N, C-alpha and C positions, 0 to 999 in steps of 0.2 A: 503493499499501500503506497503510494507517495501521499508527502504532506504540499509538496508541490504548489498545492492550487487550496490550500491552509490560508484563509486572509486575516493577515494582525489583526482588525479589531473586534475577529469572534470572540476570543477571551473576556476583553475587558467592559465589551455588553453584556453576553450573559453573564458575569461578574454583576455587573450593576443592577440588570434584569436579580440578578438571586439577591442580594443585600435589598432595596425596594424589599419584596414581597417579603421579607423577614421584620419588615417593623411593623413596629405591633402599636395598638391600639391605646389612648395617654388613659390611663384610670387615677379616679378619684377614691375623695373617703368613700362613699358610697355607689355600690351597682344596682343593678332596675334589677330586678328576679322572674322570673320566668312567667308569672300572676302581676308584672307589674308593680310588687312594691318595692322599694330600697332595701338593701340588705347593709348591711359593715359590711368592707374590705377585710381585710387579716390584717393583726397588727402587726405592723414592723419595727416594731420595736422585738425584738427575743428575747434582747434578759425580764423581760417580764412572764416570757412562755417556762411551767417548768419543765426540766430535764424527764425524762420516764426513768425509769427505776424499774425494766422489765429484765435486770438478770446476764445481762447480753454485756460480757468482757471481750479483749480483746484473747486473755486466756483459754476463755471456750473457742470461740469461735477458731482456735489457732488449737486445739486439744482434736475438735469435730474432725479439722483438715485434715491433723498428722490420718489420723483414724479410716478415712475415703481414700486418702493415696497413700497410703499402706499396701505391701507383695500382694496381703489375702483376699483386698480385692482386689486386684489380677485386668485394675484398669478404669472396673466397672465395663467393659463394654456389651453392648447390646449381646442376649443370647449366649453368658455365661455362665457361671457359678457368682462373677463377679462380682457381678449386676444384679445376681439373687441374694446374695451380703449385701449390699449396700441397699440396694428397697427396704428390706427387713433391718437396716441399720436406723434408717430415716425416720419410717416409718417407729417406730418405739422411743426413736425422741419424741415426733411430733404424737405420740400418744402420750408422755412424760407428760407433755408443755400443754397438751388437756386438748387437740386439735380431733376433729371430725372428718373421716371422710366428706 
């Protein structure tokens, strides 16, 4: 494929069109809901928003990653014993969290 007919102005024009399409609408403190009633916008001050205490820590995530990445799970490839072990492990962890199918 030869690019001799490639027009040098095509890339800047395409980039300009993409950037223009990404412009969002201006937001105000209140938005209008589907029923026409004004609703409050989310607070912009994140200091007043409480941090969830859900027990997820970097150490806990690292432990789950270490287990799932172990050789015992054989890469978790589809239709293998490793896949069965991985899905069983995840299902058990979800049950511990109280999640239901």
